[in-house]
VOPAGU-2260 file (C-alpha; in pm, 1 decimal, decimal comma):
REM VOPAGU-2260
SITE   aa  ch    i         X         Y         Z
SITE  MET   A    0      25,8     -25,0     -16,7
SITE  ASP   A    1     117,1     340,9     -50,6
SITE  ARG   A    2     -16,1     540,6     224,8
SITE  LEU   A    3    -253,5     452,9     536,0
SITE  TRP   A    4    -494,2     652,6     740,6
SITE  THR   A    5    -583,3     494,1    1071,1
SITE  ASN   A    6    -665,3     539,8    1443,5
SITE  ALA   A    7    -995,1     678,1    1235,4
SITE  ARG   A    8   -1356,4     683,0    1277,7
SITE  LEU   A    9   -1505,8     565,2     923,7
SITE  ALA   A   10   -1854,0     728,5     771,8
SITE  THR   A   11   -1831,3     491,2     454,7
SITE  MET   A   12   -2176,8     612,1     350,6
SITE  THR   A   13   -2258,5     237,8     209,3
SITE  GLY   A   14   -2580,0     116,1     320,3
SITE  ASP   A   15   -2861,0     311,0     381,4
SITE  GLY   A   16   -2696,5     495,0     658,1
SITE  LEU   A   17   -2364,6     647,3     740,0
SITE  GLY   A   18   -2176,7     321,9     767,0
SITE  ILE   A   19   -1968,4     404,4    1063,2
SITE  VAL   A   20   -1660,1     180,4    1166,3
SITE  ASP   A   21   -1550,8     287,0    1491,1
SITE  ASP   A   22   -1209,2     236,5    1511,8
SITE  GLY   A   23   -1126,2     193,0    1152,3
SITE  ALA   A   24    -849,8     264,7     868,9
SITE  ILE   A   25    -815,9     354,5     493,9
SITE  ALA   A   26    -533,3     243,8     274,4
SITE  CYS   A   27    -456,7     342,0     -80,3
SITE  ARG   A   28    -299,4     196,8    -374,8
SITE  ASP   A   29    -226,1     432,8    -697,6
SITE  GLY   A   30    -490,7     721,0    -597,9
SITE  ARG   A   31    -756,2     432,9    -527,9
SITE  ILE   A   32    -894,5     304,6    -175,5
SITE  ALA   A   33    -745,3     -37,0    -160,1
SITE  TYR   A   34    -901,5    -118,9     153,6
SITE  ALA   A   35   -1153,3      75,6     416,0
SITE  GLY   A   36   -1261,6     -76,8     719,5
SITE  PRO   A   37   -1171,9    -202,0    1085,0
SITE  ARG   A   38    -804,2     -91,6    1175,0
SITE  THR   A   39    -766,3    -478,1    1295,3
SITE  GLY   A   40    -780,5    -570,0     978,7
SITE  ALA   A   41    -594,3    -278,1     770,4
SITE  PRO   A   42    -279,3    -377,6     574,5
SITE  SER   A   43      93,3    -196,3     607,1
SITE  ALA   A   44     169,3      69,3     401,9
SITE  ALA   A   45     473,9     278,9     309,6
SITE  GLU   A   46     369,8     569,5     465,6
SITE  THR   A   47     102,3     557,4     769,8
SITE  ILE   A   48     -86,1     873,5     918,7
SITE  ASP   A   49    -237,4     830,4    1274,9
SITE  CYS   A   50    -573,4    1013,9    1237,6
SITE  ALA   A   51    -583,3    1070,4    1631,4
SITE  GLY   A   52    -961,7     990,9    1617,2
SITE  CYS   A   53   -1060,8    1228,9    1354,9
SITE  TRP   A   54   -1348,3    1083,5    1112,6
SITE  ILE   A   55   -1302,4    1018,3     781,5
SITE  THR   A   56   -1602,6    1096,0     512,1
SITE  PRO   A   57   -1550,0    1049,3     137,7
SITE  GLY   A   58   -1429,2    1357,3      -3,0
SITE  LEU   A   59   -1767,6    1651,4     -38,7
SITE  ILE   A   60   -1929,9    1654,0    -385,6
SITE  ASP   A   61   -2064,3    2037,9    -456,3
SITE  CYS   A   62   -2305,3    1854,8    -764,0
SITE  HIS   A   63   -2463,3    2191,0    -881,5
SITE  THR   A   64   -2284,4    2533,0    -979,9
SITE  HIS   A   65   -2232,6    2785,9   -1176,7
SITE  LEU   A   66   -1863,9    2891,6   -1072,7
SITE  VAL   A   67   -1770,4    3000,8   -1344,0
SITE  HIS   A   68   -1860,1    3341,4   -1412,5
SITE  ALA   A   69   -1815,8    3734,1   -1414,7
SITE  GLY   A   70   -1910,2    4000,8   -1221,8
SITE  ASP   A   71   -2163,1    4038,3    -919,1
SITE  ARG   A   72   -2503,1    4091,4    -853,7
SITE  ALA   A   73   -2490,6    4284,0    -492,4
SITE  GLY   A   74   -2686,2    4602,9    -670,7
SITE  GLU   A   75   -3006,7    4347,1    -800,5
SITE  TRP   A   76   -2960,9    4193,5    -421,8
SITE  ALA   A   77   -3015,4    4527,6    -290,1
SITE  MET   A   78   -3336,2    4588,4    -516,8
SITE  ARG   A   79   -3506,9    4283,6    -392,1
SITE  LEU   A   80   -3456,6    4400,4     -43,5
SITE  GLU   A   81   -3657,3    4726,4    -141,5
SITE  GLY   A   82   -3906,1    4459,2    -301,5
SITE  ALA   A   83   -3820,9    4371,2    -692,8
SITE  SER   A   84   -3867,6    4027,4    -777,6
SITE  TYR   A   85   -3610,0    3792,9    -961,4
SITE  GLU   A   86   -3889,8    3780,9   -1267,3
SITE  ASP   A   87   -3941,2    4177,2   -1226,7
SITE  ILE   A   88   -3544,8    4186,0   -1251,8
SITE  ALA   A   89   -3484,4    3923,1   -1527,2
SITE  ARG   A   90   -3722,7    4115,0   -1775,6
SITE  ALA   A   91   -3542,1    4464,8   -1692,8
SITE  GLY   A   92   -3237,8    4333,0   -1875,6
SITE  GLY   A   93   -3046,1    4261,6   -1540,7
SITE  GLY   A   94   -3027,4    3886,4   -1342,0
SITE  ILE   A   95   -2894,1    3621,2   -1550,9
SITE  LEU   A   96   -2841,7    3863,0   -1853,6
SITE  PHE   A   97   -2657,0    4075,0   -1696,7
SITE  THR   A   98   -2391,1    3834,0   -1591,2
SITE  MET   A   99   -2429,4    3740,5   -1945,4
SITE  ARG   A  100   -2250,7    4098,7   -2042,2
SITE  SER   A  101   -1988,2    4066,5   -1816,2
SITE  THR   A  102   -1834,5    3706,7   -1848,7
SITE  ARG   A  103   -1877,7    3774,5   -2235,0
SITE  ALA   A  104   -1633,6    4061,4   -2232,2
SITE  ALA   A  105   -1407,9    3835,6   -1992,2
SITE  SER   A  106   -1115,6    3560,4   -2113,1
SITE  GLU   A  107   -1127,9    3269,9   -2030,7
SITE  ALA   A  108    -792,2    3376,6   -1792,2
SITE  ASP   A  109    -979,5    3613,6   -1646,7
SITE  LEU   A  110   -1285,6    3370,4   -1601,4
SITE  VAL   A  111   -1003,1    3101,7   -1421,7
SITE  ALA   A  112    -873,0    3362,5   -1215,3
SITE  THR   A  113   -1213,6    3491,1   -1060,5
SITE  ALA   A  114   -1338,2    3130,8   -1008,3
SITE  LEU   A  115   -1051,8    3037,0    -796,3
SITE  PRO   A  116   -1072,8    3180,3    -437,5
SITE  ARG   A  117   -1483,5    3028,8    -487,4
SITE  LEU   A  118   -1335,4    2739,6    -591,2
SITE  ASP   A  119   -1057,1    2721,3    -312,1
SITE  ALA   A  120   -1341,3    2820,6     -56,2
SITE  LEU   A  121   -1497,8    2499,2    -129,9
SITE  ILE   A  122   -1173,2    2313,3    -111,0
SITE  ALA   A  123   -1083,2    2424,5     214,6
SITE  GLU   A  124   -1439,0    2223,1     338,9
SITE  GLY   A  125   -1353,8    1892,2     194,3
SITE  VAL   A  126   -1509,5    1959,8    -153,4
SITE  THR   A  127   -1291,7    1733,6    -409,1
SITE  THR   A  128   -1559,9    1684,4    -659,6
SITE  VAL   A  129   -1721,5    2034,2    -797,6
SITE  GLU   A  130   -1983,2    2017,9   -1112,0
SITE  ILE   A  131   -1938,4    2383,7   -1277,9
SITE  LYS   A  132   -2240,2    2450,6   -1548,7
SITE  SER   A  133   -2158,2    2726,4   -1833,4
SITE  GLY   A  134   -2495,9    2971,7   -1922,4
SITE  TYR   A  135   -2357,6    3256,7   -1943,0
SITE  GLY   A  136   -2232,9    3315,7   -2248,9
SITE  LEU   A  137   -2501,6    3197,2   -2448,6
SITE  THR   A  138   -2331,9    3212,7   -2780,3
SITE  VAL   A  139   -2120,0    2922,7   -2898,5
SITE  ASP   A  140   -1774,1    3037,3   -2864,1
SITE  ASP   A  141   -1866,4    3186,1   -2464,6
SITE  GLU   A  142   -2036,9    2869,7   -2358,3
SITE  LEU   A  143   -1692,1    2708,6   -2459,7
SITE  LYS   A  144   -1506,8    2981,8   -2337,7
SITE  MET   A  145   -1673,5    2891,9   -2009,7
SITE  LEU   A  146   -1657,5    2518,1   -2066,1
SITE  ARG   A  147   -1235,5    2541,0   -2114,4
SITE  ALA   A  148   -1213,8    2769,4   -1804,6
SITE  ALA   A  149   -1412,2    2539,1   -1570,3
SITE  ARG   A  150   -1168,1    2233,3   -1717,4
SITE  ALA   A  151    -879,3    2447,0   -1644,1
SITE  LEU   A  152    -969,3    2506,5   -1303,8
SITE  ALA   A  153    -847,5    2115,9   -1273,5
SITE  GLY   A  154    -551,2    2193,5   -1359,2
SITE  VAL   A  155    -481,2    2412,0   -1148,6
SITE  ARG   A  156    -573,6    2275,5    -803,3
SITE  ALA   A  157    -639,9    1913,9    -664,7
SITE  VAL   A  158   -1019,7    1899,4    -756,5
SITE  ARG   A  159   -1254,2    1685,4    -979,4
SITE  VAL   A  160   -1422,3    1922,4   -1241,1
SITE  SER   A  161   -1746,1    1792,6   -1376,2
SITE  PRO   A  162   -1818,5    2042,2   -1634,9
SITE  THR   A  163   -2194,2    2070,1   -1746,4
SITE  LEU   A  164   -2329,0    2251,0   -2101,5
SITE  LEU   A  165   -2589,5    2519,2   -1995,5
SITE  GLY   A  166   -2630,8    2682,6   -2305,8
SITE  ALA   A  167   -3053,3    2689,3   -2270,8
SITE  HIS   A  168   -3027,3    2918,8   -1968,3
SITE  ALA   A  169   -3138,3    3242,4   -2081,9
SITE  LEU   A  170   -3287,2    3404,2   -2372,6
SITE  PRO   A  171   -2988,5    3576,1   -2509,1
SITE  PRO   A  172   -3106,1    3974,2   -2633,5
SITE  GLU   A  173   -3004,2    3924,5   -3015,2
SITE  TYR   A  174   -3289,1    3597,6   -2994,3
SITE  ALA   A  175   -3535,5    3828,4   -2824,3
SITE  GLY   A  176   -3840,6    3764,3   -2964,8
SITE  ARG   A  177   -3725,2    3414,3   -3126,5
SITE  ALA   A  178   -3671,3    3193,2   -2838,9
SITE  ASP   A  179   -3680,8    2839,2   -3104,7
SITE  ASP   A  180   -3411,7    3003,7   -3316,7
SITE  TYR   A  181   -3162,8    3014,9   -3024,3
SITE  VAL   A  182   -3309,9    2642,5   -2892,9
SITE  ASP   A  183   -3217,4    2600,1   -3279,7
SITE  LEU   A  184   -2885,2    2709,6   -3188,9
SITE  VAL   A  185   -2789,2    2522,7   -2887,7
SITE  CYS   A  186   -2952,6    2190,1   -2997,8
SITE  GLU   A  187   -2748,4    2161,1   -3380,7
SITE  THR   A  188   -2491,6    2380,0   -3309,2
SITE  MET   A  189   -2408,7    2445,5   -2945,8
SITE  ILE   A  190   -2431,2    2106,8   -2827,5
SITE  PRO   A  191   -2247,0    1913,9   -3104,7
SITE  ALA   A  192   -1953,8    2118,1   -3020,9
SITE  ALA   A  193   -1920,2    2086,7   -2699,1
SITE  ALA   A  194   -1882,1    1721,8   -2728,4
SITE  ASP   A  195   -1506,1    1700,5   -2637,9
SITE  LEU   A  196   -1550,0    1958,5   -2320,3
SITE  ALA   A  197   -1895,8    1894,4   -2157,8
SITE  GLU   A  198   -1997,2    1589,7   -1960,1
SITE  ALA   A  199   -2346,6    1671,3   -1937,4
SITE  VAL   A  200   -2637,3    1912,8   -2050,5
SITE  ASP   A  201   -2858,9    2078,0   -1853,4
SITE  ALA   A  202   -3130,9    2341,4   -1946,6
SITE  PHE   A  203   -3364,7    2607,2   -1729,7
SITE  CYS   A  204   -3686,9    2465,4   -1758,8
SITE  GLU   A  205   -3925,8    2781,0   -1596,6
SITE  GLY   A  206   -4133,8    3083,5   -1734,8
SITE  ILE   A  207   -3832,4    3333,1   -1768,8
SITE  GLY   A  208   -3601,0    3023,0   -1904,2
SITE  PHE   A  209   -3737,0    2799,3   -2175,6
SITE  SER   A  210   -4090,3    2620,5   -2206,8
SITE  PRO   A  211   -4112,7    2219,0   -2155,4
SITE  LYS   A  212   -4187,7    2198,1   -2543,5
SITE  GLN   A  213   -3830,7    2373,0   -2612,4
SITE  VAL   A  214   -3648,0    2221,9   -2331,3
SITE  ASP   A  215   -3768,3    1876,4   -2433,7
SITE  ARG   A  216   -3604,2    1935,4   -2774,8
SITE  VAL   A  217   -3298,1    2012,6   -2597,1
SITE  LEU   A  218   -3269,2    1736,7   -2411,9
SITE  ALA   A  219   -3333,6    1517,2   -2679,4
SITE  ALA   A  220   -3089,7    1649,5   -2867,2
SITE  ALA   A  221   -2770,4    1601,2   -2588,7
SITE  LYS   A  222   -2912,6    1225,4   -2588,9
SITE  ALA   A  223   -2873,2    1229,2   -2937,6
SITE  ASN   A  224   -2489,2    1332,6   -2894,6
SITE  GLY   A  225   -2449,5    1083,1   -2634,6
SITE  PHE   A  226   -2469,1    1313,8   -2323,8
SITE  PRO   A  227   -2625,3    1241,9   -1982,5
SITE  VAL   A  228   -2874,0    1499,3   -1918,5
SITE  LYS   A  229   -3005,1    1728,1   -1561,3
SITE  LEU   A  230   -3253,1    1984,0   -1531,5
SITE  HIS   A  231   -3347,0    2327,0   -1363,9
SITE  ALA   A  232   -3707,0    2224,5   -1257,9
SITE  GLU   A  233   -3949,2    2377,4   -1086,7
SITE  GLN   A  234   -3781,3    2647,2    -892,7
SITE  LEU   A  235   -4057,2    2902,2    -939,5
SITE  SER   A  236   -4347,5    2727,9   -1116,0
SITE  ALA   A  237   -4501,1    2411,4   -1186,2
SITE  LEU   A  238   -4424,0    2307,1   -1513,8
SITE  HIS   A  239   -4359,9    1940,5   -1500,9
SITE  GLY   A  240   -4022,9    1976,6   -1578,6
SITE  ALA   A  241   -3908,0    1725,9   -1319,1
SITE  ARG   A  242   -4143,9    1481,0   -1531,4
SITE  LEU   A  243   -3961,2    1550,2   -1852,7
SITE  ALA   A  244   -3626,0    1496,9   -1751,2
SITE  ALA   A  245   -3751,8    1198,8   -1548,7
SITE  SER   A  246   -3868,1    1079,4   -1893,1
SITE  HIS   A  247   -3541,5    1174,6   -2054,6
SITE  GLY   A  248   -3354,3     911,1   -1789,1
SITE  ALA   A  249   -3209,1    1229,3   -1654,6
SITE  LEU   A  250   -2959,5    1195,2   -1378,0
SITE  SER   A  251   -3079,0    1500,4   -1156,3
SITE  ALA   A  252   -3368,9    1727,0   -1181,0
SITE  ASP   A  253   -3299,5    2029,1    -929,8
SITE  HIS   A  254   -3466,8    2317,1    -731,4
SITE  LEU   A  255   -3814,0    2125,5    -686,8
SITE  GLU   A  256   -3945,7    2370,2    -463,6
SITE  TYR   A  257   -4294,5    2283,0    -735,5
SITE  ALA   A  258   -4259,7    1952,2    -788,0
SITE  ASP   A  259   -4580,7    1718,6    -723,1
SITE  GLU   A  260   -4592,7    1395,0    -665,7
SITE  SER   A  261   -4648,9    1316,6   -1048,1
SITE  ASP   A  262   -4309,9    1451,9   -1088,5
SITE  ILE   A  263   -4174,6    1251,6    -811,5
SITE  ILE   A  264   -4310,3     922,2    -904,8
SITE  ALA   A  265   -4182,1     936,5   -1246,3
SITE  MET   A  266   -3824,9    1046,9   -1089,7
SITE  ALA   A  267   -3837,3     713,6    -893,6
SITE  ALA   A  268   -3891,6     503,1   -1170,5
SITE  ALA   A  269   -3634,1     688,9   -1349,9
SITE  GLY   A  270   -3379,0     703,8   -1090,8
SITE  THR   A  271   -3307,2    1035,7   -1132,3
SITE  VAL   A  272   -3189,3    1208,0    -808,4
SITE  ALA   A  273   -3335,8    1515,1    -658,2
SITE  VAL   A  274   -3101,3    1792,2    -583,0
SITE  LEU   A  275   -3200,4    2057,7    -354,9
SITE  LEU   A  276   -3045,0    2371,5    -353,4
SITE  PRO   A  277   -3121,2    2547,5       0,9
SITE  GLY   A  278   -2881,6    2816,3     -29,0
SITE  ALA   A  279   -3097,7    2957,1    -354,5
SITE  PHE   A  280   -3454,1    2906,1    -166,7
SITE  TYR   A  281   -3312,8    3097,3     169,2
SITE  PHE   A  282   -3136,9    3397,9     -70,8
SITE  MET   A  283   -3458,4    3452,0    -259,6
SITE  ARG   A  284   -3642,8    3438,8      51,4
SITE  GLU   A  285   -3890,6    3167,0     -85,1
SITE  THR   A  286   -4157,5    2989,3      80,5
SITE  THR   A  287   -4252,8    2655,3     -49,7
SITE  PRO   A  288   -4013,7    2464,9      33,3
SITE  PRO   A  289   -3934,5    2107,0    -175,6
SITE  PRO   A  290   -4183,7    1811,3     -98,5
SITE  ILE   A  291   -3928,6    1600,1     135,9
SITE  GLY   A  292   -4178,9    1381,0     233,0
SITE  LEU   A  293   -4284,5    1288,6    -115,5
SITE  PHE   A  294   -3890,8    1267,6    -227,1
SITE  ARG   A  295   -3841,0    1010,4      95,8
SITE  ALA   A  296   -4210,6     795,5      24,0
SITE  HIS   A  297   -4080,4     715,9    -296,4
SITE  GLY   A  298   -3751,1     647,6    -242,1
SITE  VAL   A  299   -3594,8     924,1    -444,5
SITE  PRO   A  300   -3197,8     994,5    -341,5
SITE  ILE   A  301   -3188,2    1338,8    -216,5
SITE  ALA   A  302   -2895,8    1545,7    -281,2
SITE  ILE   A  303   -2765,1    1925,9    -159,7
SITE  ALA   A  304   -2569,1    2133,6    -344,8
SITE  THR   A  305   -2415,5    2510,3    -295,8
SITE  ASP   A  306   -2575,7    2641,4    -641,9
SITE  CYS   A  307   -2311,8    2879,4    -662,2
SITE  ASN   A  308   -2359,5    3184,4    -834,8
SITE  PRO   A  309   -2426,1    3568,8    -856,7
SITE  GLY   A  310   -2731,6    3634,0    -863,6
SITE  THR   A  311   -2944,7    3357,9    -659,8
SITE  SER   A  312   -2721,5    3231,2    -430,1
SITE  PRO   A  313   -2366,2    3373,3    -380,2
SITE  THR   A  314   -2214,8    3133,6    -122,3
SITE  SER   A  315   -1935,6    2905,2    -190,4
SITE  SER   A  316   -1988,0    2692,6     200,8
SITE  LEU   A  317   -2116,2    2355,7     127,7
SITE  LEU   A  318   -2129,0    2268,5     505,3
SITE  LEU   A  319   -2316,3    2583,8     547,4
SITE  MET   A  320   -2587,9    2409,6     309,4
SITE  LEU   A  321   -2605,8    2128,3     475,3
SITE  ASN   A  322   -2731,7    2301,5     814,8
SITE  MET   A  323   -2955,2    2485,9     595,1
SITE  ALA   A  324   -3086,1    2177,1     439,4
SITE  ALA   A  325   -3172,4    2029,1     775,2
SITE  THR   A  326   -3339,6    2382,6     917,5
SITE  LEU   A  327   -3469,5    2506,3     602,0
SITE  PHE   A  328   -3606,4    2160,3     449,7
SITE  GLY   A  329   -3626,9    1961,0     760,5
SITE  LEU   A  330   -3335,5    1717,0     627,5
SITE  THR   A  331   -3212,3    1449,6     872,2
SITE  MET   A  332   -2816,6    1474,4     911,8
SITE  ASN   A  333   -2813,3    1136,9     780,7
SITE  GLU   A  334   -2969,8    1226,0     467,6
SITE  ALA   A  335   -2825,3    1596,6     469,0
SITE  LEU   A  336   -2419,0    1399,2     462,3
SITE  ARG   A  337   -2547,7    1126,7     192,7
SITE  GLY   A  338   -2676,7    1419,5      10,2
SITE  VAL   A  339   -2313,1    1595,7     -24,4
SITE  THR   A  340   -2156,3    1225,5     -88,9
SITE  VAL   A  341   -2307,3     926,3    -218,6
SITE  ASN   A  342   -2622,0    1096,2    -392,6
SITE  ALA   A  343   -2417,9    1351,9    -511,1
SITE  ALA   A  344   -2228,1    1140,8    -682,3
SITE  ARG   A  345   -2531,7     975,3    -830,0
SITE  ALA   A  346   -2635,5    1301,3    -934,8
SITE  LEU   A  347   -2340,0    1380,2   -1149,8
SITE  GLY   A  348   -2323,7     984,2   -1309,5
SITE  LEU   A  349   -1982,4     929,3   -1108,1
SITE  ALA   A  350   -2167,4     649,0    -818,7
SITE  LYS   A  351   -1892,7     397,4    -934,5
SITE  GLU   A  352   -1576,0     656,6    -892,0
SITE  ILE   A  353   -1672,3     881,9    -607,0
SITE  GLY   A  354   -1907,4     901,1    -359,2
SITE  THR   A  355   -1866,1     645,8     -54,0
SITE  LEU   A  356   -1534,4     457,5      80,6
SITE  ASP   A  357   -1538,9     169,0     -93,9
SITE  PRO   A  358   -1217,4     -17,8    -228,4
SITE  GLY   A  359   -1179,8       9,4    -613,7
SITE  LYS   A  360   -1326,9     415,6    -593,9
SITE  ALA   A  361   -1103,4     715,0    -598,3
SITE  CYS   A  362    -926,2     758,5    -268,0
SITE  ASP   A  363   -1079,1    1161,2    -201,8
SITE  LEU   A  364   -1127,5    1206,1     169,8
SITE  ALA   A  365   -1211,4    1454,4     400,2
SITE  VAL   A  366   -1073,4    1405,8     764,4
SITE  TRP   A  367   -1280,8    1564,5    1045,8
SITE  ASP   A  368   -1164,8    1669,5    1381,5
SITE  ILE   A  369   -1490,5    1656,8    1541,1
SITE  SER   A  370   -1640,6    1420,5    1805,3
SITE  ASP   A  371   -1965,4    1341,4    1580,1
SITE  PRO   A  372   -2119,1    1358,7    1244,3
SITE  ALA   A  373   -2399,7    1628,5    1317,4
SITE  GLU   A  374   -2138,4    1866,6    1395,1
SITE  LEU   A  375   -2078,3    1953,5    1028,7
SITE  GLY   A  376   -2444,1    2064,9    1011,2
SITE  TYR   A  377   -2505,2    2167,9    1340,5
SITE  ARG   A  378   -2242,6    2432,8    1350,4
SITE  ILE   A  379   -2280,1    2760,2    1147,7
SITE  GLY   A  380   -1929,4    2878,4    1006,9
SITE  PHE   A  381   -1789,0    2625,5    1166,6
SITE  ASN   A  382   -1506,9    2437,6     941,8
SITE  PRO   A  383   -1314,2    2165,0    1103,1
SITE  LEU   A  384   -1176,9    2016,6     807,7
SITE  HIS   A  385    -836,4    1833,4     957,3
SITE  MET   A  386    -707,0    1703,3     609,9
SITE  ARG   A  387    -814,0    1647,1     230,5
SITE  VAL   A  388    -743,7    1421,3       4,6
SITE  LYS   A  389    -769,3    1384,8    -350,3
SITE  ASP   A  390    -663,2    1060,7    -555,7
SITE  GLY   A  391    -482,5     943,6    -243,0
SITE  ARG   A  392    -264,6    1226,5    -199,6
SITE  CYS   A  393    -304,7    1502,4      81,6
SITE  SER   A  394    -352,8    1861,6     -58,1
């Protein structure tokens, strides 16, 4: 073995709970977990690290972010405090289109530089995998520029990046009144052009985004080009986007405040993960939470993510999302922790690679100086990360 972490308590995330091993060890060989279990059965290794009783979880996974963008929208937040709605701001040329203009003006190097502090904040909290969406360029060249910037981040930090094409995020002004023509561009040109850059395709199914019929075309084009799909659905209204996503076998449907039982039944049948975004719910002062009880009743896996973006969730703290998911949505701490590990991996189509402490998976670990896993969501503004491990290397 290359390396052995011992004298630790493990939350392996295997089975239906946390998969706790009270006196455990993890061995790594060639960047992969070779052993995870009781310390008494651990193999020897070239290097042994005494964890002094710390807890080890899989490296955390932020499965929904808009980390790459230029500019901020603090001014819009102030407007919302004075009574303007998100829809009002969007229709007045703000919102996503404001960020679009800033992002179009930025170079790829600029986008990498501005994203790094946000990425570093996630890394500092034990995140080892992050999904990054495009969606603020809204031209073929600018969307590809965003995807290249997302991939470049993995070259300058020890982190796995999963880039997602979100070309159908908003209607750019040059296509005003011609939404179907823009959808043609996304389906016929943008999606094929992203073949070597993106790992999935997403869209925004909403009254201020794209209609279910338009989104259906985008998801069908993505599948025809070999991409797995996901969808922003039921955030502001009930359009049955989640049901539509499930009909395409989507990895995830995200937000879901207005999902109904028919949506959730379809998600359960398709194996589609519900990605909850409590930061956006909190920041937009929403009052209708996702239907957690229905997800539980129908066995839909629940993941949690930051939705880090400049307009509706300007946060880069996944630990804070654990607290918000519990306090705002009523998740148990077991559900919340599984939501940033095993279920987040499923939401990215990476369940065979990351998310649990199983032999054969990437040796991505977060080592925590805590006495109980519940502390990760209980303390607000508290970061007890003791050590972060990516592909078997401490970082």
